[in-house]
N, C-alpha and C positions, 0 to 999 in steps of 0.2 A: 681230872675233866677229861672225857674225850675228844675226836673232833666235833660232831655235831652238836654235842655241848654249847664248846667255843664258839662255833658257828651259829646257834639257834640262842645263846646265852640265857639257856633253861634245862631243868632235868625234868622229865614225866613222872608221876608215880606210878606204879605198879600197876596192872589191872586190878579191877576190885567189883565184887558183885554187890557189895552191901551198902554203897551210896546211891540212893533214891535220884532219880531226875528230878532237877528243880531250876528253874531261872534264880540268879543272885540280883537283877534287876532287869525290865526291860524298858526304863524309863529313855534308853537310848536308841531303842530300835526303830528300826524306820520303815513305812512303807511308801514308797511312791512311784508315780509312772515314770517312764523310761525319760521322756521329755524334761522331767524336771530334776535329772540326776546332779545337775550342777549345784543345785540347792543343799545337795547332801555332801556330796564327795569333792566338790569345788570346780572350776574349769580346768580343761584341759590345757597342760603344759604345752608348747611349741613343738620338742621332740614328740608328743603322745598323740597332737595331732596329726601331726603326720604319718603317725604310726597308723592311727584310725582311717585316715584318708587312703593309704596302702591296702589295709586291710578290705575298706570297702571296696576298691576296686576290684581286688582279688574276687570279693561275693559278684560285681554288678557284670564283670567281663571277664574272669579266669576260668569260672563255672559254667561258663554257656553251654559247652556240649554235655555235660551234669545234668544242667536244668534241662534240656530240651529233651533227653531219653528219659528223665524221671515226668515232665510233662505228656509225653507219649504214653508211658507205662500207666500215668495216673487219668488218660483219658479215656482207654482203652477198659480200666477197671470200674471209672464212672457209669458209662454205658451198661456195664453187667451190672450194677447193683442198683442200678435205677430199672431195669428192667427185670429184677427179681424182690426188690424191696421197695413197699409202697413208701409214697413222698413223707406223709404224715407220721411214719417211723422214721423216717431219717431227721425229719424237723426236731422229734422228741429226742435227739441224741446231743450231748454237749461233751466235748473233748478238751481238757485240761493240759497242757504240755509244761513241765515243770523243768527247769534248766539249770543244772549245777554250773556256778559258776566262780569256783574257784582258783587259786591260782595255776593249778595244772591245767586246767581247760585252756589255759592262753595258745592261742596260734590255730593249728588244724584244727584241733579238737573244737574249740568255739566256732568257726568257720561252718564245719560240719554242722553243729547244733544250730545255728543262724539258717543254715539252708534247710535243714531237716523241719524249723519252725515255719519259714516260710513255704515249703511244700505242703505242710500238714493243712496250714491254714487255709491255701488255695483249695486243694484238694476237698477237703472238710468241706467247707462253702458251696463249693460249687454243686456239693451232694443236697445242700440245706441244711447240712448241721452247724452247730455252734461253735465256737473256738474262743480258748482264752490260752494265752501264751505269759508264762511266768519266768522269772529268774531269782536266785537266791546267793546270797553272800554274805559278807558283812562289812562295815564302813570303812573300818580300819584293821591295821594289822596289829597284834600284840594285846589284843582285848579291849583297845579303846578305852573311854571313859566309863567304861563297867567294871574293869580291873581297877583303874584308879581310884573311883570310889571304893573297892573292896580294901585297896591298900590304906586309904586313906582313914577306912574305920576298923582298922586292926585284923585284916587279915582273918578272917573266920575261917576255922577249917572246914573244907568239903563244900564249898561255897554254891556248888552248882554250875551250870553254864555261865560264862565268865566273859561274855564279847557282847558287841553292839551289833546284832542282825540289820541286814538289808534287804528286803524285800522288794522286787521290781517289778511293775507292770508293764508288759511290753506291749499288750494287746487284751483289751478287757473284751469280757463276753458282749459285751451290750456296743462294742464298737461295730461299723459297718464297712473298715478298713481292708482292702483284699488288694491282690495282685501280686506276681512273683516282683521280689527286687523291692520290696516295702521299706521305705524310709524309719518305719518305727521300728524295725529291729536294727537299724545300723548301731544306737550305744549299746547292742549286747557286745559289740566288738571294741569298745572302749579298754585300751591298754592299763588305764589305770582301775580298773573294776572287779578283776577277779584278785580274791584274798581267801577267807578262811570259808570252809562249808559245814553249817549246822542242818543236815540233812532231814533228821527227825521234825525239827520244829517247822522248817519249810514244806514238809508233806503236810503235816498237820494245816499250817496256813492255807495250802492248795485243796485240800480237802473241805475245809470249811467255807471256801470261796464257792467252791463246786455245788455243796450241798445248799446253799442259799439260791441256786437258779432254778428254774420252773422245770425243767427237761427232767422226764424221769431217766433216763438213760444215760448215767453219768461215766466218764472215762477218766482216769487220771495216768498219765505218761512220764515219768521221770529220765532224765538224760543225764548220766553222769560218768565220770571216769574213774572213781575212788570212793572209798570209804569216808565218812566224815571225819574231818580233822578240823581241830582250833587248838592250838598250842598251848592257850592262856586256860583254858578250861580242862583241856586234858592231863597238865602238869598239876593240876589242884585235885581232881577227882578220880585220876584212874584213867591209865590208857584205854580201856575200852566202854567209857561211859556213854560216848556220842553214840557208838555203834548199839550199844543195848536198846538206847532210848530210840534209835531209827527202827530196830527190830521188833519193838513194842508196838509203836505206830503202827508200821506195817500187819502187824500181827491184829490189830484192833480193827483197821479195815478191813482186810482181809475177812474177819470173822464178820463183821456185820454184813457185808455182802449187798451194799448199797450201791459202792463204787467198785469200776473194774480198776485195778491196780495194776500196770503193766511197765515195765524198766528197761532201757536200753542201755547196755553199759558201753562205751567207746575205750576198746582196749581193755576192759576190764570185766571180770567175771561180776555179775550183780546177783546172780541167783542163792547166794549166801544170804540176801536181805530179803528178795522178792521172789514169791512163788511163779510168777510170770516173768520171765528176765530172758532178753537174749544179749550176747555180744556182737557188737558191731566191728569185726574184725576188717571186712571189706566192704566194699558197696557193688553190686552186680548192675552193670547198664543193660538190664534184661532186653532192651528195644535192640541192641547188638549182638547180645549172648556171649560179652566181655566179662571179665572179671577184673577189678583194677583196686589198686591198693586205696586207702579214704582219701578223700579230696586230693586227686589228680590233677595240679594246678596249670592250666595249659593259656598262657597269654593269648587272648584273641581280640581284633578289631571290634568296638561297640558295633552293634547289629549286623555284625558279618554274616554270610550265608554260609551255613554249615557245608551244603556242597551234597552232594551225592555220596553214597556211602558203595566203595567197590568189594563185592562180597570175595572177590581175588586176589584182592590185594591186600599186603601186611601193613598196618599203621603203627609206626613208633610210637612209644609212650615214655612221657617225660619220666624222669629219675625222681623216685620218691623218697625222702631222706627223713627217718624218724627222730624226733627232738627228745634226747636223753631228759629223762625226768628228775636225775639227780643234778645236772648242770641248771635246770630250772629251777631247784630249790636253792641252788647255793645263789643264783642271781636273787631269788626274791629275797633271801636273808641279807644280801648285799645293799638292796635297795630299802628295807624293813630299816636296817641299823641306820639308815640315813635321813628319815624321816623327821628326826629330831636332831639339829644340829647348831652348835658343837652338840659331843657326845660329852656326858658327865666324866668319863674316863678315856682318855685320849689312848693311854697305855693298853687297854681292853680291847679299844676298836680297831688299834694297829696289829694287835695282835689274831684278832678275830679274821683282819683283812688279810693277812698273811696267810692262814689255815686256809681261806677261801682260794688263795692262790695257790697252793701247794697242791690240793686238791683238783684242782682245776688242770693243773700243768699233767695229774696222773692222768684225767681223763683223756687229755689231749695225746700223752705220749703211748697210751692205750690204745688209740682210734676209734675211741666212743663217743667223738664229738663230729658230727657229721652234716645237719642241718642249719640252714642260715639263722635260726633262733639259737642254737647252741654257739654258733659262733660271736655271735650279737651278745649274749651274754656272757660270754668267755670275756669278751674284749671289755665289757663294762668292770668285771673282777679284776682284770688288769691295769684298767686304767688309774684303778685306787692303789695301784704300787707304789713306792717308794724310789725309783731309780728308772735311768732311761732305758734300760732293757725291757723292764714292764710296760713303759709306754710304749716301746716301740713294737712289743708283740702285742699288744693292744690295738695299735692302727693296722697290723698286718691281718687281725681277727676281725675286724671291723670292716676293712678292703674285702674281703674274703666273704662277710656275709653280705654286702653290697651285690657281689660278682653271683652269689647264688638268691639274689630275689629278696634281699631285707632292705626295701629302701631305706626304712625309718634308721637304717646304721649308717647313714650318710652323715649324718651329723656327728657322730662319736668317732667317724674317722676322720672328720676334721678335728674336733676337738684332741685326739690322741697323738695328731701330728703338732699341734701347736703345742701340747705337753711337752713331748719327745724335744722338739726344738729348744725349748724353753730350759729344759733340764741338760742340754749340751752346750748352752751358753748362749745360741743364738735366738734372735727376733721369731715371734708367733707372727704367723701370716694369715689365719681366718677370724683372729680375735675372739677367740672362744673363752680365753682366760684371764679372769679378773682376779687380781691379787692385792691382800689387804697387808702392807709389812707392818710391823709393831710401830706404834705411835705415828703412822703416816696414814695418808689418803689411799682410798682405793685405786688402781691402776691397771692398764692392761702393758705396759712398758715392762720389756722393749718389745716392740709391735714394728715390723713391715708393712704399714696400709696400702705400699704401693705394687708389692709381691702378685698379688692377685686382687681379680677386677668382683665387681660386687654380682655380677652376673653368676662369676664361678662362686661366690660365696651363696648364693640363692639356690643353686643347685644342689649345693651341699646342705641344706636346710640351715644355713645360718645367717642370723640378721645383717642388715646392711652397715655399714659404714657409720649412717647417719642415726641408725636405729641404736647401734653401739655405744653414740656419744651419747644419745638421751638415757639410755641404762646407766651409764657411767656418772652421770650427772644424779639421778635418783639414788644409786647407790650413796654418792658422797654427799647429798643432802640429809642421807637418812642416819650417816654416822654422827656418833657423839662428837662436839665439839671439844677440841683439842686446847688444853690449859696452854699458855704462852709462857715461852721458855724465859 
């Protein structure tokens, strides 16, 4: 069994053109308004909430210059369009933006998609057009309840799509929300949302919603960074199963001609699926004639004036570091393997963890990990090591991730320091580690509670001593009663 077979715990079937597309079950599929996501995927954990706040801060303040230039360009185009297109024609147009929210879209790709959604809705509505913004992913990894149902019923061959779809409505066509920085798009940046992507059925869903609208000029725009992928489905139906379905759906829509279908690939060529597709390798700030890499994030004070632009001055740009796709996949596999704990087979879990550390080490040694997200992901992989050297490396990686702007990495930096200290026989200082020795109650000991203050704990995203004590009591109360000796 090869590296990825161990990492992912599965082996895909070879491509097959004989298996027709079908759904094993759709009873676990969900369509939900973005504000109600908690009811489907649960509330955010503390680290996830911190990560969301950081991402939203980037969106609101870090993109100020990019948004300003886009708004200037949009205003110019708005005037040109209004002067040449009658209002009744504009009001008869409807745009639906469908956004891929698979795991690989995390980070800057999702920020780009969110910013694009906000700019599109603002621009189109100012013209009098109708806009709808949708997203698609799955509720869980590894096929979820759909796969479990298939397993319980005897593993019928070629079962069809084998996962639980999650379709999210961020902006309904009948909504009157508008304005750059719209709060409605904030859930799009949730770190727990991106999982698998079943593009064909998502495009069908968006098409059906678009057809129900009264406007006669209908446009469907897809933003994606890759081909449809769901390991649970592909393993049982063939490696090209989802891609063939996407091409079939796109072919039907383009043949009907009722809807104008376009696609934007973020660093990915989508023209093999869509006739009208472009690849977004760079954003051009046309107002200043500058070509920059995707989402050049620059921290600025809220509502700060941009000041004048001196054509004779050279302005430095912040360094953009691309996120390594393989490292993201390793991190996703690491987190997925821990969704159900304890594992059924600790030996297999330990081996998969070891393989992930080995490959992460190779990527580091080859100089292929550059971005804050890369370092953050690598820190989690090494945190699940089995010795003090792994924990120390995890701490260094997390600290470097913070230095490169990943605020969410502060907690893992604290946790890995605690884990390292315990591994060398010293007491932890933040209080992130809760241990349950065999036949004993859960404890944080050894723990030096006076080494640092609660203010420093808060700065690192760690709960206060009081909250830790409450957590410890809850954990102890949840433990089964010990038999008297």
